[in-house]
C-alpha positions as CSV (number, residue, x, y, z in Angstrom):
1,M,-3.1,-24.8,1.2
2,T,-4.9,-24.3,-2.1
3,V,-7.0,-21.1,-2.3
4,P,-9.8,-21.5,-4.9
5,S,-9.1,-18.6,-7.3
6,I,-8.7,-17.5,-10.9
7,S,-5.9,-15.3,-12.1
8,I,-6.2,-13.3,-15.3
9,T,-4.0,-10.6,-17.0
10,L,-5.2,-8.1,-19.6
11,T,-2.5,-6.4,-21.6
12,G,-2.4,-3.7,-24.3
13,S,-0.9,-0.4,-25.3
14,G,-1.3,2.6,-23.1
15,G,-4.6,4.2,-23.9
16,S,-6.3,1.0,-25.0
17,G,-8.4,0.9,-21.8
18,V,-6.7,-2.1,-20.1
19,M,-7.0,-0.6,-16.6
20,T,-10.6,0.4,-17.2
21,A,-11.5,-3.2,-18.2
22,G,-9.6,-4.6,-15.3
23,N,-11.3,-2.3,-12.8
24,L,-14.7,-3.1,-14.2
25,L,-13.9,-6.9,-14.0
26,L,-12.9,-6.6,-10.4
27,E,-16.0,-4.5,-9.6
28,A,-18.3,-7.1,-11.3
29,A,-16.6,-9.9,-9.4
30,G,-17.4,-8.1,-6.1
31,R,-21.1,-7.8,-7.2
32,A,-21.1,-11.5,-7.9
33,G,-20.1,-12.2,-4.3
34,W,-16.3,-12.7,-4.8
35,F,-13.2,-11.2,-3.4
36,G,-10.2,-10.2,-5.5
37,M,-7.4,-7.9,-6.3
38,M,-6.0,-6.0,-9.3
39,T,-2.4,-4.9,-9.6
40,R,-1.5,-2.4,-12.4
41,S,1.8,-2.4,-14.2
42,A,3.0,0.0,-16.8
43,G,6.2,1.2,-18.5
44,P,7.8,4.5,-17.7
45,Q,6.3,6.3,-20.7
46,I,4.0,9.2,-20.1
47,R,1.6,8.1,-22.9
48,G,1.4,5.2,-25.2
49,G,3.5,2.7,-23.4
50,E,2.6,-0.9,-22.4
51,A,0.1,-1.6,-19.7
52,A,-1.1,-4.7,-17.8
53,A,-3.9,-5.3,-15.4
54,M,-3.3,-8.4,-13.3
55,L,-6.2,-9.8,-11.4
56,R,-6.9,-12.6,-8.9
57,L,-10.5,-13.5,-8.2
58,S,-11.4,-15.7,-5.3
59,S,-14.2,-16.8,-3.0
60,I,-12.1,-15.6,0.0
61,P,-10.0,-12.5,0.6
62,V,-6.5,-12.7,-1.1
63,L,-3.4,-10.6,-0.5
64,V,-1.1,-11.8,-3.3
65,H,-1.3,-13.1,-6.8
66,K,-1.1,-16.8,-7.7
67,E,2.1,-18.5,-8.8
68,R,0.9,-18.7,-12.4
69,Y,-1.7,-16.8,-14.4
70,D,-4.6,-18.9,-15.8
71,I,-5.4,-16.5,-18.6
72,L,-3.4,-13.9,-20.6
73,L,-5.8,-11.8,-22.7
74,G,-4.1,-9.3,-25.1
75,I,-6.0,-6.4,-26.6
76,D,-2.8,-6.0,-28.5
77,W,0.7,-7.4,-28.0
78,K,2.7,-4.2,-28.4
79,N,5.7,-4.4,-25.9
80,A,3.8,-7.1,-23.9
81,D,7.0,-9.1,-23.7
82,R,8.3,-6.4,-21.2
83,F,5.9,-8.0,-18.7
84,A,7.3,-11.5,-19.2
85,S,8.9,-11.8,-15.7
86,E,5.8,-10.3,-14.0
87,I,3.3,-12.6,-15.7
88,P,4.4,-16.2,-15.2
89,L,2.4,-18.7,-17.2
90,G,2.1,-22.5,-16.9
91,S,1.2,-25.5,-18.9
92,D,-2.5,-25.0,-18.2
93,S,-2.5,-21.3,-19.0
94,L,-4.4,-19.8,-21.9
95,V,-3.1,-17.0,-24.2
96,I,-5.8,-15.2,-26.1
97,G,-5.4,-12.4,-28.6
98,H,-4.8,-11.5,-32.3
99,G,-1.7,-12.4,-34.1
100,E,1.4,-14.0,-32.7
101,P,2.0,-13.4,-29.0
102,P,5.5,-12.7,-27.8
103,A,7.5,-15.9,-27.9
104,V,8.1,-15.9,-24.1
105,F,4.3,-16.3,-23.6
106,A,3.7,-18.6,-26.5
107,D,6.4,-21.0,-25.3
108,A,5.1,-21.1,-21.7
109,A,1.4,-21.4,-22.2
110,G,-0.5,-24.6,-22.6
111,Q,-3.0,-23.3,-25.2
112,Q,-3.3,-20.3,-27.6
113,F,-6.5,-18.9,-29.2
114,Q,-6.8,-16.3,-31.8
115,L,-9.3,-13.6,-31.0
116,D,-9.1,-10.2,-32.7
117,L,-10.7,-7.9,-30.0
118,P,-10.3,-4.6,-32.0
119,A,-12.0,-6.2,-35.0
120,I,-14.9,-7.5,-32.9
121,A,-15.3,-4.0,-31.4
122,K,-15.7,-2.6,-34.9
123,T,-18.8,-4.7,-35.5
124,V,-20.5,-2.9,-32.7
125,P,-21.6,0.8,-33.2
126,G,-19.5,2.8,-30.7
127,G,-17.8,-0.4,-29.5
128,R,-14.4,-0.4,-27.9
129,A,-11.9,-3.3,-27.7
130,N,-11.5,-3.0,-23.9
131,M,-15.2,-3.6,-23.4
132,V,-15.0,-6.7,-25.7
133,A,-12.0,-7.9,-23.6
134,L,-14.2,-7.4,-20.5
135,G,-16.9,-9.6,-22.0
136,V,-14.4,-12.3,-22.9
137,A,-12.9,-12.2,-19.4
138,A,-16.3,-12.3,-17.7
139,A,-17.3,-15.3,-19.8
140,L,-14.1,-17.2,-19.1
141,V,-14.3,-16.8,-15.3
142,G,-18.1,-17.4,-15.2
143,L,-19.3,-13.9,-14.2
144,P,-23.1,-13.4,-14.8
145,V,-24.0,-10.8,-17.3
146,T,-26.1,-9.0,-14.7
147,A,-23.1,-8.2,-12.6
148,V,-21.2,-6.8,-15.6
149,S,-24.3,-4.8,-16.7
150,Q,-24.5,-3.2,-13.3
151,V,-20.9,-2.0,-13.4
152,I,-21.2,-0.8,-17.0
153,D,-24.2,1.2,-16.1
154,K,-22.4,2.7,-13.1
155,A,-19.2,3.5,-15.0
156,L,-20.8,4.8,-18.3
157,G,-24.1,6.1,-17.0
158,R,-23.0,9.7,-16.8
159,K,-22.0,9.6,-20.5
160,G,-25.5,8.8,-21.5
161,E,-27.7,5.9,-22.5
162,D,-25.9,5.5,-25.9
163,A,-22.6,5.0,-24.1
164,V,-24.1,2.4,-21.8
165,S,-25.8,0.6,-24.7
166,A,-22.5,0.5,-26.8
167,G,-20.5,-0.7,-23.8
168,M,-22.9,-3.6,-23.1
169,A,-23.2,-4.5,-26.7
170,A,-19.4,-4.8,-26.9
171,V,-19.4,-6.8,-23.7
172,R,-22.0,-9.2,-25.1
173,A,-20.0,-9.5,-28.3
174,G,-17.0,-10.5,-26.2
175,M,-19.0,-13.1,-24.3
176,E,-20.3,-14.5,-27.6
177,A,-16.7,-14.7,-29.0
178,A,-15.6,-16.6,-25.9
179,K,-18.3,-19.2,-25.9
180,N,-16.0,-21.9,-27.5
181,L,-13.0,-21.1,-25.2
182,P,-12.2,-23.1,-22.1
183,R,-13.9,-21.8,-19.0
184,F,-12.6,-21.3,-15.4
185,D,-15.9,-21.1,-13.6
186,C,-14.7,-22.7,-10.4
187,L,-16.0,-19.9,-8.2
188,P,-19.6,-20.0,-6.9
189,V,-21.8,-17.1,-8.0
190,D,-24.0,-15.6,-5.3
191,S,-26.3,-13.8,-7.6
192,G,-28.8,-13.0,-4.8
193,A,-26.3,-11.2,-2.7
194,E,-25.4,-8.2,-4.8
195,A,-27.2,-5.7,-2.5
196,D,-25.7,-7.2,0.7
197,Q,-22.2,-7.3,-0.8
198,R,-22.2,-3.6,-1.6
199,E,-22.8,-3.0,2.1
200,T,-20.3,-5.4,3.5
201,R,-17.5,-5.2,1.0
202,W,-15.3,-2.4,-0.4
203,N,-13.6,-2.0,-3.7
204,I,-10.7,0.1,-2.7
205,S,-7.0,0.8,-3.4
206,G,-4.2,1.1,-0.9
207,N,-3.8,4.8,-1.7
208,E,-7.5,5.4,-1.1
209,A,-7.3,3.4,2.1
210,C,-4.5,5.7,3.3
211,G,-6.6,8.7,2.6
212,L,-9.5,7.2,4.5
213,G,-7.2,6.3,7.4
214,A,-5.9,9.9,7.4
215,V,-9.3,11.5,7.8
216,R,-10.4,9.0,10.3
217,G,-7.4,9.9,12.4
218,G,-8.2,13.5,12.2
219,I,-6.2,14.9,9.3
220,R,-7.9,18.2,8.1
221,F,-5.1,19.8,6.0
222,V,-3.0,18.3,3.2
223,A,-0.4,19.9,1.1
224,A,1.3,17.8,-1.6
225,Y,2.9,17.7,-5.0
226,P,1.7,15.0,-7.4
227,I,4.1,12.1,-7.8
228,T,3.8,8.5,-9.1
229,P,2.6,6.3,-7.4
230,A,1.3,8.4,-4.5
231,T,-1.0,10.8,-6.5
232,E,-4.2,8.8,-5.9
233,V,-3.9,9.5,-2.1
234,L,-4.2,13.2,-3.0
235,E,-7.0,12.6,-5.6
236,W,-9.0,10.8,-2.9
237,L,-8.4,13.4,-0.2
238,A,-9.1,16.5,-2.4
239,P,-12.9,16.1,-2.5
240,A,-13.1,14.4,0.9
241,L,-11.5,17.0,3.0
242,P,-13.8,20.0,2.2
243,K,-16.7,17.9,3.3
244,L,-15.1,17.6,6.7
245,G,-14.2,21.3,7.0
246,G,-10.6,20.6,5.8
247,A,-8.6,21.5,2.7
248,L,-6.0,20.2,0.3
249,V,-3.5,22.5,-1.4
250,Q,-1.4,21.4,-4.4
251,A,2.0,22.9,-3.6
252,E,4.6,23.9,-6.1
253,D,7.0,21.2,-5.1
254,E,7.8,18.8,-2.2
255,L,9.8,21.4,-0.2
256,A,6.8,23.6,-0.1
257,S,4.3,20.9,0.7
258,V,6.2,19.7,3.8
259,T,6.8,23.2,5.1
260,Q,3.1,24.0,4.6
261,I,1.9,21.1,6.7
262,I,4.4,22.0,9.4
263,G,2.9,25.5,9.4
264,A,-0.7,24.2,9.5
265,S,0.2,21.8,12.3
266,F,1.8,24.6,14.2
267,G,-1.6,26.3,14.0
268,G,-3.3,23.3,15.5
269,T,-4.6,21.4,12.5
270,P,-3.5,17.8,12.1
271,S,-1.7,17.7,8.7
272,L,-0.3,15.3,6.2
273,T,1.5,15.1,2.9
274,A,2.0,12.1,0.5
275,T,4.9,11.5,-1.8
276,S,7.3,8.9,-3.1
277,G,11.0,8.3,-2.7
278,P,12.4,11.3,-4.6
279,G,10.0,13.6,-2.8
280,L,10.8,12.1,0.6
281,A,14.5,12.8,0.0
282,L,13.7,16.5,-0.6
283,M,11.6,16.7,2.6
284,M,14.2,15.4,5.0
285,E,15.5,18.8,6.3
286,S,12.0,20.0,7.0
287,I,11.0,16.7,8.7
288,G,14.0,17.4,11.0
289,L,12.5,20.8,11.7
290,A,9.2,19.1,12.7
291,V,11.1,16.8,15.1
292,A,13.2,19.6,16.6
293,S,10.2,21.9,17.1
294,E,8.0,19.0,18.2
295,T,5.4,19.8,15.6
296,P,3.3,16.7,14.6
297,I,3.2,15.9,10.9
298,V,2.5,12.7,8.9
299,V,4.3,11.9,5.6
300,V,3.0,9.0,3.5
301,D,5.7,7.6,1.3
302,V,4.3,5.3,-1.4
303,M,7.6,3.7,-2.4
304,R,8.7,2.8,-5.9
305,G,11.8,1.4,-7.5
306,G,15.0,3.5,-7.1
307,P,17.5,5.0,-6.9
308,S,16.9,8.4,-8.5
309,T,13.9,8.3,-10.8
310,G,14.2,4.5,-10.9
311,I,11.1,2.7,-11.9
312,P,8.2,5.1,-11.0
313,T,5.4,2.7,-11.9
314,K,6.6,-0.4,-10.0
315,S,7.1,-1.4,-6.5
316,E,10.0,-1.8,-4.1
317,Q,10.5,-1.5,-0.3
318,S,13.8,0.3,-0.7
319,D,13.1,3.6,1.0
320,L,13.4,1.9,4.5
321,N,16.9,3.2,5.1
322,I,16.2,6.8,4.2
323,A,13.0,6.8,6.3
324,L,14.9,5.4,9.3
325,Y,18.2,7.2,9.0
326,G,17.7,10.1,6.5
327,L,17.3,12.9,9.0
328,H,20.6,14.6,10.0
329,G,21.5,14.7,13.6
330,D,19.8,12.6,16.3
331,A,16.1,13.0,15.3
332,P,13.9,10.3,16.9
333,H,10.7,9.9,14.9
334,L,8.1,7.3,13.9
335,V,8.3,5.0,11.0
336,L,5.4,2.6,10.3
337,G,4.5,0.3,7.4
338,P,1.0,-1.0,6.6
339,L,0.8,-4.7,5.8
340,T,-2.2,-4.9,3.4
341,I,-4.6,-2.7,1.6
342,A,-7.1,-3.0,4.4
343,D,-4.3,-2.2,6.9
344,C,-3.5,1.0,5.1
345,V,-6.6,2.3,6.7
346,F,-5.6,1.4,10.3
347,T,-1.9,2.1,10.1
348,T,-2.4,5.6,8.6
349,Q,-5.0,6.3,11.2
350,W,-2.7,5.1,13.9
351,S,0.2,7.1,12.6
352,V,-1.9,10.3,12.8
353,V,-2.8,9.5,16.3
354,L,0.7,8.8,17.4
355,A,2.2,11.8,15.7
356,E,-0.3,14.1,17.4
357,K,0.1,12.3,20.8
358,L,3.9,12.3,20.7
359,Q,4.3,15.6,18.9
360,T,6.7,14.3,16.3
361,A,6.9,13.3,12.7
362,A,5.6,10.0,11.4
363,I,6.6,8.5,8.1
364,V,4.2,5.9,6.7
365,L,5.9,3.5,4.3
366,S,3.4,2.1,1.8
367,D,4.5,1.1,-1.8
368,Q,3.2,0.9,-5.3
369,A,2.1,-2.7,-4.8
370,L,-0.2,-1.6,-2.0
371,G,-1.0,1.9,-3.1
372,Q,-2.1,1.2,-6.7
373,T,-3.6,-2.2,-6.2
374,R,-7.3,-2.4,-6.0
375,S,-9.0,-5.0,-3.9
376,V,-12.4,-6.2,-2.9
377,I,-12.1,-6.5,0.9
378,P,-14.4,-6.8,3.9
379,R,-15.6,-3.4,5.1
380,Q,-13.1,-1.9,7.6
381,L,-14.7,-0.7,10.8
382,D,-13.3,2.5,12.3
383,S,-10.8,1.7,15.0
384,G,-12.0,4.7,17.0
385,L,-8.5,6.1,17.3
386,V,-8.7,9.9,17.0
387,A,-5.8,12.3,17.2
388,Q,-5.6,14.2,20.5
389,R,-2.8,16.7,20.9
390,E,-1.9,17.9,24.4
391,V,-2.7,21.6,24.3
392,A,-1.6,24.1,27.0
393,K,-4.7,25.1,28.9
394,A,-3.7,28.5,30.4
395,P,-0.1,29.4,29.4
396,G,1.3,32.3,31.2
397,A,4.5,34.3,31.7
398,D,6.3,31.2,32.9
399,Y,5.1,29.0,30.0
400,Q,7.7,26.4,29.0
401,R,6.9,25.0,25.5
402,Y,9.5,22.3,25.9
403,A,9.2,21.6,29.6
404,I,10.6,18.4,30.8
405,T,7.7,16.1,31.8
406,E,7.4,12.5,32.9
407,S,6.1,11.4,29.5
408,G,8.4,13.6,27.5
409,V,5.5,15.3,25.9
410,S,5.0,19.0,26.7
411,P,1.7,20.9,26.4
412,M,1.7,22.9,23.1
413,S,0.2,26.3,22.9
414,L,-1.6,27.4,19.7
415,P,-1.4,30.8,17.9
416,G,-3.6,33.3,19.6
417,Q,-3.4,31.8,23.1
418,S,-2.6,34.5,25.6
419,G,0.8,33.9,27.1
420,G,1.5,31.1,24.8
421,Q,4.1,32.7,22.6
422,Y,7.2,30.7,22.0
423,C,10.0,30.3,19.4
424,A,9.5,27.2,17.2
425,D,12.5,26.9,14.9
426,G,15.1,24.3,14.1
427,L,17.8,25.6,16.5
428,A,18.7,23.9,19.7
429,H,16.8,25.6,22.5
430,T,15.9,25.9,26.1
431,V,12.8,24.6,27.8
432,T,11.1,27.9,26.8
433,G,12.1,27.6,23.1
434,L,14.8,30.3,23.1
435,P,17.8,29.3,20.9
436,S,20.7,28.0,22.9
437,S,24.1,26.5,22.1
438,K,24.7,25.3,25.7
439,A,25.6,21.7,25.9
440,E,23.2,21.1,28.9
441,D,20.2,22.5,27.0
442,H,21.0,20.5,23.9
443,H,21.5,17.3,25.8
444,L,18.3,17.9,27.8
445,Q,16.1,18.3,24.8
446,M,17.7,15.4,22.9
447,D,17.0,13.2,25.9
448,K,13.4,14.5,26.0
449,R,12.7,13.8,22.4
450,L,14.1,10.3,22.6
451,H,12.4,9.5,25.9
452,K,8.9,10.3,24.7
453,L,9.2,7.7,22.0
454,A,11.2,5.1,23.8
455,Q,9.0,4.9,26.9
456,Y,5.6,5.0,25.1
457,D,3.5,1.9,25.2
458,F,2.6,1.1,21.6
459,G,0.6,-2.0,22.6
460,D,0.0,-5.0,20.4
461,H,-0.3,-2.9,17.2
462,W,3.4,-3.0,16.7
463,A,3.2,-6.2,14.7
464,E,0.8,-9.0,13.5
465,I,1.8,-12.4,14.7
466,E,0.3,-15.6,13.1
467,G,0.8,-19.3,13.3
468,D,2.2,-21.6,16.0
469,A,3.3,-19.5,19.0
470,R,6.4,-21.6,19.7
471,A,7.3,-22.9,16.3
472,E,11.0,-23.2,15.7
473,T,10.7,-21.7,12.2
474,V,9.8,-18.0,12.0
475,V,9.2,-15.7,9.0
476,L,9.9,-12.1,9.8
477,T,8.7,-9.5,7.4
478,W,7.1,-6.0,7.0
479,G,4.9,-4.0,4.6
480,S,3.6,-5.5,1.4
481,S,5.9,-8.6,1.7
482,Y,3.4,-9.7,4.3
483,G,1.0,-11.0,1.7
484,A,3.3,-13.6,0.2
485,A,4.7,-14.5,3.6
486,S,1.3,-15.0,5.1
487,E,0.0,-17.2,2.3
488,A,3.3,-19.3,2.4
489,V,3.0,-19.8,6.2
490,A,-0.7,-20.7,5.9
491,G,0.2,-23.3,3.2
492,L,3.0,-24.8,5.3
493,R,0.8,-25.0,8.4
494,A,-1.9,-26.8,6.3
495,E,0.7,-29.4,5.5
496,G,1.2,-29.9,9.3
497,K,4.4,-27.9,9.6
498,K,4.9,-25.6,12.6
499,V,5.7,-22.1,11.4
500,R,4.9,-18.7,12.7
501,L,4.9,-15.3,11.1
502,I,5.8,-11.9,12.6
503,A,4.9,-8.9,10.4
504,V,6.3,-5.7,11.9
505,R,4.0,-2.6,11.5
506,L,6.0,-0.3,13.8
507,L,9.5,0.0,12.4
508,S,10.8,2.8,14.6
509,P,11.2,3.1,17.5
510,V,12.4,-0.4,18.0
511,Q,10.5,-2.8,20.2
512,P,13.2,-5.1,21.6
513,Q,11.3,-6.7,24.4
514,R,8.2,-7.4,22.3
515,L,10.3,-8.9,19.5
516,A,12.2,-11.0,21.9
517,E,9.0,-12.4,23.3
518,A,7.6,-13.1,19.8
519,L,10.8,-15.0,19.0
520,K,10.8,-17.2,22.0
521,G,11.5,-20.8,21.1
522,A,12.6,-20.0,17.5
523,A,15.5,-21.9,16.0
524,R,15.7,-20.1,12.7
525,V,14.4,-16.8,11.3
526,L,13.8,-16.0,7.6
527,V,13.6,-12.3,6.9
528,V,11.5,-11.5,3.8
529,E,11.5,-8.2,2.0
530,Q,11.5,-6.5,-1.4
531,S,14.8,-4.8,-1.6
532,H,18.2,-5.5,-3.2
533,S,20.5,-5.0,-0.2
534,G,18.4,-6.5,2.5
535,Q,17.7,-3.2,4.3
536,F,15.2,-4.7,6.8
537,Y,17.5,-7.6,7.5
538,R,20.4,-5.3,8.2
539,Y,18.2,-3.1,10.3
540,L,17.2,-6.0,12.5
541,R,20.8,-7.2,12.9
542,A,21.8,-3.7,13.9
543,Q,19.0,-2.8,16.3
544,Y,17.9,-6.1,17.8
545,D,19.8,-8.7,19.8
546,I,18.7,-11.8,17.8
547,N,21.0,-14.7,18.8
548,I,19.5,-17.3,16.5
549,P,20.4,-18.2,12.9
550,M,18.9,-15.6,10.5
551,R,18.7,-15.7,6.7
552,S,17.8,-12.9,4.3
553,M,15.4,-13.3,1.5
554,A,15.7,-9.9,-0.2
555,V,14.1,-9.8,-3.6
556,P,14.4,-6.5,-5.5
557,G,11.5,-5.0,-7.4
558,P,9.7,-4.9,-9.6
559,L,9.2,-8.7,-9.4
560,A,6.6,-9.7,-6.8
561,I,7.5,-12.2,-4.1
562,R,5.6,-15.4,-4.5
563,P,4.4,-17.6,-1.7
564,S,6.3,-20.5,-3.2
565,D,9.6,-18.5,-3.0
566,V,9.1,-18.3,0.7
567,S,8.0,-21.8,1.4
568,N,10.6,-23.4,-0.9
569,L,13.4,-21.6,1.0
570,L,12.0,-22.6,4.3
571,N,11.6,-26.2,3.3
572,D,15.2,-26.3,2.1
573,W,16.5,-24.6,5.2
574,S,14.6,-26.7,7.7
575,G,15.4,-29.9,5.7
576,S,19.1,-29.2,5.8
C-alpha cells in the first residue's frame, strides 16, 4: 500500500529555530487540508546542540514516517551527521543547504542544491533563517502562501506587526529562492476548507493529548517535577487545571510529587503525576503505598532511552519491565500503553477511570516518540468515561475500609466523614485498616487486591485488533510500535496477504482468554517492540500460554521501527 505523502527534515544547531519552523510547517499543512506529523530529535546538550524536525505530510492520517525522506533542508550542517541513522535518504532525495553537507547525506541523496539560508535572511530586515527555511519547505511541498501567512500571523502576532511583516518577508524570500528547485506538490490543496479544518482537525502532541485525557477522566490535581520528555504534559495541564477548579504543583522532586498525589487522592481528588524512567524508578516505593492503601493514583511515564540518564531526548519502550515488576512485594496494579497520539487521549482517560474505579495505581506508558511528536489528527470526541470512586455513604462505628466484597472494591471514606476514620499506611492490615502481622489478615488483603483486578471486565478496550480475523500470520505489538506495525500490515493486506494485527493497550493485568481468542487460527506470531532485550516478548512468554511459533523483533531506540522492517521479516518468515 502506497500512502501519498511527502517527508521532509529540517536540521540546524540548537537555537536556530528548527523546531519552530517545523511546527509552523505542520500547522500550515493542516490549514491546507492535509494531515501530518512532526517528530523532534535533539542531542543531549542543554543548549546549542544539534536539532532536527522530521515531518511527514499526507492527504490521510499517518502514524509513522516514510522509509526515506524526500527532502533534507539544512539551516546549517553543524553536527547534522549525528542524525544519519535517523534520517535515511534515497536516490530521489534532495539535500539543500549551504556548504558541503555531511558525507553520509551527500553520498545517499540523489541531488544536492546550494542554498545559503542565513545569507538570504540577512537580506530581509529582521529576517531569520528559520523563516526562510519555512518558505523554502512550503514552496517545495506546494503549500499555498495563504496557509503559511495564517500561521505566521498566529505565531508572531503577539510580538507586533513588525515581527509578522519580517517573518512573512523571510518566508517569501525562501519561496523565491526555491522556485528553481524540484517540487513535491503531489498532495491536493483544499484552499477553501481552512475554516472547516480548524473545527474538525487538531494539531496536538502526545503529551498534550495525555493532559487532555487526564482532565476528561476527572483529574483535578497534579504534582510533578519536570523531566524530559514528559514536561509538556505538565506545561499543558498547568493552565488547564485552574479553569476546571483544579491545581498543579511543581514539587521539589519525584518523591515529593508522587506522595503529594497520594495525599490529594486520599482527600478525594483524582490525582496524577507525569515523569520519565528515572523518575518512575524513584516513585516505586510510594506507588506500592498507593496499592497497599488502595488509594487511586495515575502515573504517566513518557519513556526515553536508558538505562540511567540514557538518551533523554529520544525514544524507547524499555520501561516496561519496571512498570510491570518494579514494585516490591505482591502489588497488583494497572499498566496501560497508548498506541497513537490520538489514543493518548483515550488511554489516559481510561486509566484515570480504572484507577478510581478499582482503587489502585495505574501506570501509563507513553514514550518520547508519542509524547513529543505533533500530529494533525481528526478531532477526538470525548469517550464519556468519567472517574467514579465508590465512596462510603454513611460509615459508622463498624466501618471497615478494607472490607471483603464481591468485587474486591471497598467503599472509601473521605476526610471529614463522621465515622469514617481509618488508618491508611503501607503496613499489612485488617479489614478496618489497623496494622496486623497475622498471616490470615495479610493473605486476605492480598487476595482482595488481586481479585479486584483479575475479575474486572475490561471489555474490548484491552487491545486494538485489525486485519483478517483468522489469518495465520499475526503481528503482536504495543505502544508506539503500533504505527509501523499497522502500516506494514495494511501494506501486506493490500498485496492480498492475510495478516492480522493485535496491539495491546492493557498490559497488566493479563487478559489470557481475550488474547487466546484473538490468536485463534494463528500459525506464527511476530512480536514487535522498541527495546533491546525483547521485554514485551519475554513478558508474553512468561504470562501467556501461547503454543504457536513466536519470533521477537526487538529494535532498541533511538532508531524508529519502519514498516518495511516488519513486512520484510514477515515475508521472509512466511516464505520459509
